[in-house]
VOVO-94505 format. One line per 2 residues: number of its first residue (from 1); their letters; for each residue z, x, y of N, C-alpha, C. Coordinates in Angstrom, 3 decimals. Layout:
BEGIN
NUM> a> Z/X/Y/Z/X/Y/Z/X/Y  ...
// end
This chain:
BEGIN
1> ma> 1.774/-20.342/62.672/2.261/-19.810/61.401/3.332/-18.761/61.651  4.309/-18.700/60.753/5.417/-17.776/60.932/4.990/-16.339/60.687
3> ma> 4.063/-16.121/59.773/3.605/-14.760/59.469/2.191/-14.577/59.999  1.976/-13.454/60.683/0.665/-13.198/61.268/-0.410/-13.151/60.183
5> tq> -1.480/-13.887/60.403/-2.504/-13.973/59.375/-3.451/-12.781/59.375  -3.249/-11.822/60.335/-4.106/-10.641/60.307/-3.721/-9.691/59.174
7> hr> -2.593/-9.957/58.493/-2.230/-9.172/57.316/-3.347/-9.296/56.278  -3.801/-8.167/55.750/-4.773/-8.221/54.661/-4.044/-8.650/53.391
9> ii> -4.644/-9.578/52.683/-4.041/-10.118/51.464/-4.950/-9.774/50.292  -4.448/-8.971/49.367/-5.250/-8.500/48.248/-4.797/-9.162/46.947
11> gc> -5.748/-9.706/46.203/-5.465/-10.224/44.873/-5.567/-9.100/43.859  -4.515/-8.883/43.098/-4.466/-7.787/42.129/-4.392/-8.364/40.711
13> ip> -5.262/-7.882/39.836/-5.280/-8.340/38.448/-4.970/-7.152/37.536  -3.704/-6.946/37.160/-3.372/-5.858/36.240/-3.969/-6.144/34.864
15> ar> -4.558/-5.120/34.252/-5.206/-5.317/32.942/-5.046/-4.065/32.093  -4.377/-4.213/30.957/-4.271/-3.084/30.027/-4.898/-3.482/28.697
17> ya> -5.426/-2.496/28.022/-6.164/-2.757/26.783/-5.231/-3.112/25.627  -4.106/-2.412/25.555/-3.179/-2.616/24.436/-2.484/-3.964/24.550
19> ss> -2.456/-4.690/23.439/-1.733/-5.955/23.361/-1.354/-6.178/21.904  -0.066/-6.340/21.644/0.394/-6.445/20.257/-0.145/-7.692/19.562
21> rl> -0.294/-8.793/20.310/-0.729/-10.048/19.699/-2.239/-10.263/19.752  -2.898/-9.571/20.680/-4.343/-9.724/20.815/-4.932/-8.420/21.362
23> pg> -5.149/-7.439/20.481/-5.649/-6.118/20.916/-6.960/-6.219/21.697  -7.054/-5.416/22.755/-8.257/-5.432/23.584/-8.442/-6.712/24.362
25> kp> -7.348/-7.415/24.655/-7.396/-8.757/25.232/-8.312/-8.907/26.452  -8.267/-8.016/27.441/-9.108/-8.235/28.628/-10.604/-8.267/28.331
27> lv> -11.021/-7.649/27.219/-12.451/-7.548/26.920/-12.925/-8.521/25.838  -12.023/-9.381/25.344/-12.475/-10.354/24.351/-13.497/-11.280/25.006
29> ei> -14.523/-11.633/24.254/-15.625/-12.404/24.815/-15.345/-13.899/24.782  -15.558/-14.532/25.914/-15.452/-15.986/26.029/-16.683/-16.464/26.790
31> ag> -17.439/-17.327/26.162/-18.666/-17.872/26.775/-19.585/-16.755/27.268  -19.707/-15.698/26.467/-20.698/-14.669/26.754/-20.282/-13.540/27.660
33> kp> -19.003/-13.531/28.129/-18.566/-12.400/28.947/-17.083/-12.135/28.751  -16.641/-10.910/29.039/-15.232/-10.556/28.837/-14.287/-11.446/29.646
35> mi> -13.129/-11.717/29.067/-12.149/-12.581/29.720/-11.784/-12.095/31.121  -11.644/-10.786/31.304/-11.222/-10.262/32.600/-12.226/-10.611/33.701
37> lh> -13.503/-10.755/33.333/-14.520/-11.106/34.332/-14.419/-12.569/34.747  -14.017/-13.440/33.806/-13.785/-14.844/34.176/-12.689/-14.929/35.239
39> va> -11.616/-14.167/35.036/-10.483/-14.197/35.967/-10.875/-13.582/37.308  -11.571/-12.444/37.266/-11.994/-11.785/38.510/-12.928/-12.685/39.317
41> ek> -13.824/-13.363/38.619/-14.771/-14.264/39.292/-14.047/-15.403/39.995  -13.091/-16.008/39.302/-12.356/-17.132/39.899/-11.478/-16.667/41.057
43> as> -10.804/-15.538/40.882/-9.941/-15.020/41.947/-10.752/-14.699/43.199  -11.974/-14.219/43.010/-12.839/-13.854/44.136/-13.245/-15.071/44.960
45> ra> -13.092/-16.258/44.396/-13.446/-17.481/45.117/-12.315/-17.986/46.017  -11.146/-17.377/45.933/-10.011/-17.797/46.773/-10.281/-17.378/48.214
47> st> -10.321/-18.329/49.113/-10.718/-18.049/50.497/-9.659/-17.274/51.277  -8.415/-17.289/50.817/-7.338/-16.619/51.551/-7.221/-15.130/51.240
49> ls> -7.910/-14.672/50.206/-7.810/-13.265/49.810/-8.841/-12.413/50.544  -8.394/-11.260/51.036/-9.302/-10.320/51.701/-10.135/-9.559/50.686
51> gv> -9.662/-9.497/49.460/-10.371/-8.793/48.402/-9.625/-8.958/47.095  -10.279/-8.568/45.989/-9.688/-8.657/44.653/-9.927/-7.322/43.948
53> av> -8.899/-6.812/43.266/-9.035/-5.559/42.524/-8.429/-5.709/41.136  -9.172/-5.273/40.127/-8.640/-5.206/38.768/-8.023/-3.823/38.593
55> lt> -6.749/-3.781/38.212/-6.007/-2.519/38.088/-5.800/-2.213/36.613  -6.320/-1.088/36.162/-6.274/-0.781/34.732/-6.055/0.700/34.490
57> dd> -5.692/1.045/33.256/-5.584/2.449/32.862/-6.585/2.760/31.750  -7.527/1.837/31.547/-8.472/1.967/30.437/-9.906/2.028/30.962
59> qr> -10.637/3.069/30.536/-11.992/3.284/31.036/-12.925/2.144/30.633  -12.708/1.541/29.462/-13.573/0.456/28.999/-13.457/-0.759/29.916
61> iy> -12.228/-1.079/30.317/-12.022/-2.206/31.233/-12.600/-1.863/32.603  -12.339/-0.649/33.055/-12.859/-0.202/34.355/-14.377/-0.359/34.399
63> da> -15.045/0.127/33.366/-16.507/0.087/33.332/-17.037/-1.349/33.299  -16.400/-2.214/32.498/-16.849/-3.607/32.387/-16.753/-4.320/33.729
65> vn> -15.651/-4.089/34.430/-15.431/-4.737/35.734/-16.381/-4.161/36.781  -16.464/-2.863/36.829/-17.307/-2.181/37.815/-18.786/-2.527/37.614
67> da> -19.234/-2.541/36.361/-20.634/-2.850/36.066/-21.005/-4.282/36.445  -20.002/-5.162/36.455/-20.257/-6.567/36.814/-20.217/-6.783/38.330
69> gy> -19.918/-5.720/39.080/-19.936/-5.829/40.534/-18.600/-6.135/41.179  -17.514/-6.121/40.398/-16.189/-6.350/40.954/-15.475/-5.014/41.155
71> ra> -14.430/-5.018/41.941/-13.701/-3.783/42.220/-12.723/-3.476/41.089  -12.808/-2.270/40.568/-11.874/-1.802/39.547/-11.197/-0.549/40.056
73> vm> -9.907/-0.402/39.767/-9.127/0.754/40.213/-8.364/1.313/39.018  -8.495/2.608/38.785/-7.750/3.254/37.704/-6.321/3.526/38.160
75> ts> -5.378/3.178/37.310/-3.963/3.434/37.587/-3.361/4.193/36.404  -2.133/4.643/36.572/-1.496/5.506/35.583/-1.204/4.788/34.270
77> en> -1.253/5.544/33.179/-0.871/5.015/31.872/0.630/4.778/31.784  1.386/5.330/32.726/2.846/5.244/32.689/3.398/3.956/33.291
79> ca> 2.525/3.098/33.826/2.999/1.844/34.418/3.544/0.931/33.317  4.803/0.552/33.438/5.449/-0.259/32.398/5.135/-1.745/32.536
81> sg> 4.699/-2.175/33.710/4.428/-3.602/33.930/3.307/-3.757/34.941  2.835/-4.989/35.079/1.815/-5.282/36.076/2.317/-5.029/37.482
83> td> 3.592/-5.294/37.723/4.182/-5.049/39.038/4.156/-3.566/39.365  4.469/-2.729/38.369/4.399/-1.278/38.567/2.980/-0.848/38.929
85> ri> 2.014/-1.469/38.281/0.610/-1.112/38.521/0.208/-1.480/39.956  0.667/-2.624/40.427/0.359/-3.048/41.793/1.069/-2.139/42.803
87> ae> 2.302/-1.755/42.495/3.051/-0.865/43.393/2.350/0.487/43.523  1.772/0.966/42.435/1.019/2.223/42.494/-0.244/2.050/43.338
89> fm> -0.951/0.949/43.125/-2.159/0.656/43.902/-1.830/0.515/45.382  -0.656/-0.031/45.691/-0.239/-0.255/47.077/-0.276/1.041/47.899
91> qq> -0.043/2.173/47.235/-0.001/3.448/47.941/-1.365/3.833/48.522  -2.442/3.260/47.983/-3.775/3.573/48.492/-4.405/2.390/49.224
93> sd> -3.595/1.359/49.494/-4.092/0.153/50.157/-3.363/-0.053/51.488  -4.080/-0.619/52.463/-3.454/-0.923/53.750/-3.065/-2.399/53.853
95> ag> -3.147/-3.127/52.737/-2.806/-4.557/52.750/-1.322/-4.762/53.032  -0.992/-5.910/53.612/0.399/-6.232/53.899/0.990/-7.198/52.892
97> if> 0.109/-7.897/52.139/0.540/-8.887/51.155/-0.285/-8.705/49.883  0.397/-8.802/48.730/-0.274/-8.614/47.442/-0.017/-9.828/46.548
99> vn> -1.062/-10.312/45.886/-0.944/-11.428/44.951/-1.176/-10.892/43.541  -0.202/-11.080/42.678/-0.253/-10.615/41.292/-0.831/-11.737/40.432
101> iq> -2.063/-11.550/39.959/-2.775/-12.572/39.191/-2.872/-12.131/37.737  -2.449/-12.985/36.826/-2.464/-12.636/35.410/-3.893/-12.571/34.878
103> gd> -4.202/-11.492/34.164/-5.549/-11.286/33.655/-5.934/-12.174/32.495  -4.980/-12.987/31.995/-5.297/-13.894/30.884/-5.300/-15.361/31.312
105> ei> -5.201/-15.610/32.635/-5.246/-16.988/33.148/-6.702/-17.429/33.233  -7.274/-17.744/32.082/-8.697/-17.975/31.953/-9.179/-19.203/32.735
107> tl> -8.296/-20.173/32.962/-8.683/-21.383/33.701/-8.169/-21.348/35.138  -7.950/-20.156/35.649/-7.434/-19.978/37.008/-8.218/-20.815/38.024
109> np> -7.504/-21.504/38.892/-8.121/-22.313/39.937/-7.940/-21.592/41.274  -9.033/-21.176/41.926/-8.908/-20.468/43.209/-8.125/-21.255/44.255
111> eh> -8.198/-22.580/44.210/-7.472/-23.400/45.180/-5.962/-23.245/45.025  -5.507/-22.965/43.805/-4.075/-22.771/43.591/-3.606/-21.461/44.217
113> id> -4.450/-20.439/44.171/-4.124/-19.185/44.860/-4.021/-19.441/46.359  -4.977/-20.182/46.894/-4.962/-20.494/48.325/-3.713/-21.287/48.707
115> ql> -3.319/-22.214/47.847/-2.118/-23.005/48.115/-0.881/-22.110/48.145  -0.806/-21.172/47.193/0.319/-20.236/47.151/0.353/-19.379/48.410
117> vn> -0.788/-18.809/48.786/-0.854/-17.937/49.958/-0.511/-18.703/51.231  -1.088/-19.874/51.407/-0.849/-20.638/52.635/0.609/-21.054/52.773
119> tf> 1.224/-21.460/51.666/2.649/-21.808/51.709/3.476/-20.578/52.080  3.113/-19.438/51.527/3.855/-18.197/51.756/3.803/-17.750/53.213
121> ie> 2.602/-17.715/53.795/2.472/-17.179/55.149/2.998/-18.132/56.217  3.245/-19.392/55.838/3.805/-20.342/56.793/5.330/-20.274/56.877
123> qn> 5.946/-19.479/56.002/7.403/-19.355/56.014/7.868/-18.359/57.069  9.133/-18.476/57.448/9.767/-17.483/58.297/10.271/-16.344/57.425
125> np> 9.763/-15.143/57.689/10.178/-13.944/56.950/10.119/-14.116/55.428  8.959/-14.455/54.891/8.847/-14.593/53.433/9.014/-13.255/52.735
127> qm> 9.519/-13.311/51.512/9.696/-12.102/50.727/8.812/-12.120/49.475  8.914/-13.214/48.724/8.213/-13.300/47.448/7.968/-14.777/47.138
129> gt> 6.892/-15.069/46.426/6.607/-16.448/46.068/5.951/-16.527/44.701  5.923/-17.735/44.137/5.294/-17.948/42.835/4.889/-19.412/42.707
131> la> 4.319/-19.767/41.560/3.849/-21.129/41.315/4.600/-21.783/40.158  4.593/-23.110/40.141/5.181/-23.875/39.039/4.517/-25.244/38.992
133> hw> 4.721/-25.951/37.880/4.204/-27.317/37.763/5.167/-28.135/36.916  5.180/-29.432/37.129/6.045/-30.323/36.368/5.430/-30.634/35.007
135> sa> 6.289/-30.789/34.009/5.837/-31.216/32.686/6.856/-32.176/32.089  6.342/-33.196/31.395/7.207/-34.135/30.687/7.053/-33.979/29.181
137> dr> 6.306/-32.965/28.752/6.076/-32.701/27.329/7.303/-32.003/26.744  7.989/-32.651/25.833/9.254/-32.112/25.315/9.040/-30.828/24.508
139> nv> 7.893/-30.695/23.859/7.606/-29.455/23.138/7.412/-28.292/24.101  6.739/-28.558/25.214/6.533/-27.539/26.249/7.875/-27.130/26.846
141> la> 8.712/-28.114/27.122/10.015/-27.843/27.742/10.942/-27.069/26.809  10.827/-27.299/25.524/11.737/-26.665/24.558/11.308/-25.254/24.174
143> ap> 10.038/-24.916/24.365/9.514/-23.626/23.898/10.001/-22.469/24.768  10.610/-21.441/24.174/11.072/-20.271/24.945/9.934/-19.516/25.623
145> sn> 8.714/-19.666/25.124/7.571/-18.986/25.736/7.184/-19.596/27.072  7.616/-20.835/27.310/7.381/-21.492/28.602/8.622/-21.331/29.467
147> vk> 8.499/-20.549/30.515/9.653/-20.256/31.371/9.883/-21.423/32.330  11.124/-21.851/32.403/11.498/-22.943/33.290/12.151/-22.404/34.565
149> vv> 12.051/-23.161/35.652/12.656/-22.745/36.912/13.294/-23.960/37.585  14.407/-23.716/38.268/15.021/-24.738/39.112/15.059/-24.196/40.532
151> ts> 14.915/-25.082/41.499/14.809/-24.644/42.892/15.831/-25.343/43.786  16.017/-24.751/44.948/16.835/-25.379/45.981/16.015/-26.469/46.655
153> is> 16.638/-27.234/47.526/15.939/-28.291/48.247/14.818/-27.702/49.102  15.020/-26.490/49.603/14.000/-25.848/50.437/12.873/-25.232/49.626
155> gn> 13.006/-25.222/48.277/11.940/-24.720/47.438/12.113/-23.306/46.931  13.255/-22.672/47.244/13.494/-21.331/46.723/14.067/-21.396/45.310
157> al> 13.649/-20.449/44.469/14.128/-20.434/43.088/15.619/-20.162/43.025  16.320/-20.964/42.218/17.733/-20.726/41.944/17.895/-19.920/40.667
159> yf> 17.038/-20.214/39.667/17.094/-19.477/38.398/15.848/-19.751/37.569  15.464/-18.748/36.782/14.398/-18.877/35.790/15.024/-18.679/34.416
161> sr> 14.555/-19.431/33.414/15.119/-19.276/32.073/14.106/-19.654/30.999  14.269/-19.031/29.829/13.478/-19.427/28.665/14.067/-20.682/28.025
163> sm> 15.328/-20.945/28.307/15.958/-22.183/27.849/15.607/-23.306/28.809  15.823/-24.540/28.375/15.557/-25.665/29.256/16.607/-25.711/30.357
165> ip> 16.165/-25.739/31.592/17.053/-25.961/32.733/16.374/-26.950/33.674  17.135/-27.906/34.207/18.528/-28.193/33.863/18.599/-29.027/32.578
167> vt> 19.817/-29.285/32.111/20.034/-30.240/31.029/21.010/-31.305/31.531  21.081/-32.416/30.826/21.991/-33.484/31.224/23.434/-33.094/30.888
169> ql> 24.356/-33.919/31.294/25.776/-33.670/31.020/26.045/-33.536/29.524  25.243/-34.225/28.718/25.414/-34.173/27.262/24.558/-33.079/26.608
171> ge> 23.903/-32.269/27.437/23.097/-31.179/26.907/21.705/-31.585/26.478  21.254/-32.768/26.908/19.934/-33.259/26.518/18.861/-32.812/27.513
173> ip> 17.617/-32.734/27.015/16.490/-32.386/27.874/16.178/-33.578/28.783  16.042/-33.362/30.090/15.716/-34.470/30.995/14.273/-34.925/30.823
175> ek> 13.877/-35.940/31.580/12.541/-36.505/31.429/11.440/-35.514/31.782  11.709/-34.599/32.692/10.699/-33.611/33.066/11.378/-32.324/33.523
177> gl> 10.595/-31.251/33.503/11.112/-29.967/33.938/10.027/-29.192/34.661  10.439/-28.188/35.420/9.511/-27.392/36.213/9.159/-26.124/35.443
179> ih> 7.879/-26.001/35.094/7.390/-24.870/34.293/6.811/-23.800/35.214  7.281/-22.577/35.029/6.822/-21.472/35.865/5.409/-21.033/35.484
181> ig> 4.610/-20.691/36.482/3.276/-20.114/36.290/3.343/-18.677/36.792  2.985/-17.722/35.947/3.217/-16.309/36.245/2.267/-15.670/37.238
183> iy> 2.126/-16.250/38.396/1.380/-15.643/39.492/2.360/-15.435/40.644  2.361/-14.218/41.214/3.337/-13.894/42.258/2.649/-13.427/43.532
185> iy> 3.357/-13.587/44.648/2.908/-13.035/45.920/4.093/-12.307/46.543  3.846/-11.113/47.079/4.928/-10.350/47.710/4.417/-9.686/48.990
187> tr> 5.336/-9.476/49.917/5.027/-8.622/51.051/5.099/-7.174/50.575  4.516/-6.296/51.336/4.552/-4.866/51.031/6.011/-4.377/50.946
189> et> 6.825/-4.868/51.871/8.232/-4.441/51.912/8.990/-4.888/50.667  8.752/-6.121/50.243/9.436/-6.629/49.051/9.019/-5.857/47.810
191> ls> 7.729/-5.597/47.667/7.243/-4.859/46.501/7.827/-3.446/46.469  7.910/-2.816/47.631/8.505/-1.475/47.701/9.968/-1.506/47.274
193> rl> 10.668/-2.530/47.704/12.091/-2.641/47.338/12.272/-2.903/45.854  11.447/-3.781/45.295/11.540/-4.096/43.867/11.394/-2.843/43.002
195> mq> 10.509/-1.950/43.417/10.244/-0.747/42.630/11.407/0.251/42.656  12.321/0.058/43.599/13.472/0.951/43.702/14.695/0.415/42.954
197> le> 14.582/-0.799/42.427/15.721/-1.443/41.777/15.729/-1.210/40.272  16.918/-1.030/39.732/17.081/-0.889/38.286/17.007/-2.263/37.620
199> qt> 16.735/-2.274/36.322/16.796/-3.530/35.576/18.194/-4.128/35.705  18.249/-5.459/35.761/19.516/-6.151/35.981/19.964/-6.867/34.697
201> pl> 21.251/-7.248/34.617/21.778/-7.867/33.388/21.029/-9.125/32.945  20.767/-10.039/33.871/20.078/-11.274/33.491/18.628/-10.994/33.101
203> ek> 18.003/-10.065/33.788/16.633/-9.673/33.444/16.563/-9.147/32.015  17.536/-8.318/31.646/17.566/-7.754/30.296/17.821/-8.843/29.255
205> te> 18.655/-9.816/29.587/18.993/-10.885/28.640/17.808/-11.807/28.373  17.164/-12.271/29.465/16.078/-13.249/29.329/14.709/-12.575/29.153
207> kl> 14.647/-11.257/29.417/13.367/-10.536/29.421/12.409/-11.176/30.433  12.934/-11.411/31.649/12.157/-11.992/32.734/12.311/-11.114/33.971
209> eq> 11.212/-10.460/34.365/11.242/-9.482/35.442/11.629/-10.095/36.786  11.285/-11.379/36.999/11.572/-12.008/38.284/13.069/-12.174/38.542
211> lr> 13.873/-12.133/37.476/15.324/-12.248/37.674/15.892/-11.026/38.387  15.207/-9.890/38.303/15.658/-8.710/39.039/15.665/-9.001/40.542
213> al> 14.649/-9.726/40.994/14.581/-10.089/42.406/15.738/-11.014/42.786  15.951/-12.068/41.997/17.026/-13.016/42.319/18.395/-12.359/42.296
215> en> 18.614/-11.477/41.307/19.920/-10.831/41.200/20.182/-9.858/42.351  19.112/-9.488/43.051/19.269/-8.615/44.213/19.019/-9.356/45.530
217> di> 19.180/-10.684/45.485/19.101/-11.532/46.674/17.749/-11.506/47.381  16.683/-11.307/46.609/15.330/-11.446/47.137/14.885/-12.885/46.901
219> ai> 14.563/-13.593/47.957/14.192/-15.007/47.848/12.796/-15.155/47.256  12.674/-16.039/46.252/11.375/-16.355/45.650/11.079/-17.818/45.936
221> nv> 10.120/-18.069/46.813/9.746/-19.441/47.119/8.789/-19.961/46.057  8.999/-21.189/45.612/8.203/-21.777/44.530/7.276/-22.863/45.088
223> tt> 5.976/-22.641/44.947/4.981/-23.642/45.320/4.673/-24.483/44.089  4.930/-25.774/44.168/4.745/-26.660/43.014/3.378/-27.338/43.074
225> lk> 2.595/-27.134/42.012/1.256/-27.709/41.931/1.304/-29.111/41.330  0.413/-29.968/41.784/0.378/-31.338/41.287/-0.682/-31.545/40.208
227> dy> -1.648/-30.638/40.133/-2.793/-30.876/39.244/-3.075/-29.667/38.363  -2.038/-29.106/37.766/-2.217/-27.897/36.961/-2.485/-28.227/35.495
229> sg> -3.494/-27.570/34.924/-3.749/-27.694/33.491/-4.315/-26.364/33.008  -3.489/-25.334/33.091/-3.938/-23.978/32.813/-3.873/-23.612/31.342
231> la> -4.526/-22.485/31.027/-4.499/-21.942/29.681/-4.448/-20.427/29.781  -3.340/-19.835/29.335/-3.213/-18.382/29.292/-3.519/-17.925/27.867
233> vd> -4.391/-16.940/27.733/-4.805/-16.453/26.415/-3.904/-15.298/26.002  -3.014/-15.569/25.047/-2.053/-14.545/24.624/-2.089/-14.282/23.124
235> tp> -2.728/-15.182/22.367/-2.783/-15.066/20.905/-4.195/-15.410/20.421  -4.511/-15.097/19.157/-5.815/-15.507/18.608/-6.040/-17.023/18.685
237> dd> -4.981/-17.800/18.511/-5.112/-19.261/18.623/-5.501/-19.668/20.043  -4.866/-19.018/21.035/-5.211/-19.295/22.432/-6.673/-18.958/22.697
239> le> -7.131/-17.865/22.102/-8.511/-17.440/22.295/-9.489/-18.480/21.764  -9.188/-19.045/20.602/-10.050/-20.083/20.039/-10.063/-21.328/20.921
241> ka> -8.897/-21.675/21.475/-8.824/-22.822/22.390/-9.705/-22.580/23.608  -9.627/-21.351/24.136/-10.410/-21.013/25.329/-11.906/-21.077/25.031
243> rk> -12.297/-20.572/23.882/-13.721/-20.580/23.520/-14.246/-22.013/23.362  -13.426/-22.873/22.759/-13.833/-24.281/22.611/-13.916/-24.954/23.975
245> lf> -12.963/-24.633/24.848/-12.925/-25.229/26.180/-14.177/-24.862/26.994  -14.588/-23.587/26.884/-15.728/-23.127/27.673/-17.062/-23.548/27.078
247> k> -17.056/-24.042/25.842/-18.284/-24.585/25.269/-18.650/-25.898/25.928
// end
């Protein structure tokens, strides 16, 4: 392997209580327990992770996670994003690699985390990585809430967009597109560098934090999953879908 596997790899689940579309989102109950515990439980099953920590600024989330036997870490209320929260946690961790796991990925598959980590550590001098999956659903491809990505032949991201990319010469949606999954992996060095960078023009336009990395020549390798059928809970409708699914 190109990267020494003795690096400790920590799965980080940023979780904040405030949510404009679904207040108290991490603690909403699904199948008898808070959503954040479903995610922590699944992440803990990933064999490549040395440990999992839920990072929060809310005592209610901290207590729920801690009482269930998982690791919870209090972070500052001033963290503007999940990446900021992980960067703060990094200061008290000796890990060399951090995996940013979304706290609303209720159907998270531990094997997908392992696939992301294994692909990452097999690269020469990896910086950052993420996941994606193919979709042929035209509604999914057209929706701005579903971020699309295009990659180089070697698998590095060329661009992420809320618009459909690529399109045909006539501007039509192709038969399929690559949909981004918001789970990231970074080396300690890459995360430190990201925190020193200002917001970039494309990031501000698309409201996509990962574009800051691309605009500053940080390579993001994309691991493409073949069997993805995830559900992120972001709205009351998503919550009802999740509850029906877990029944």
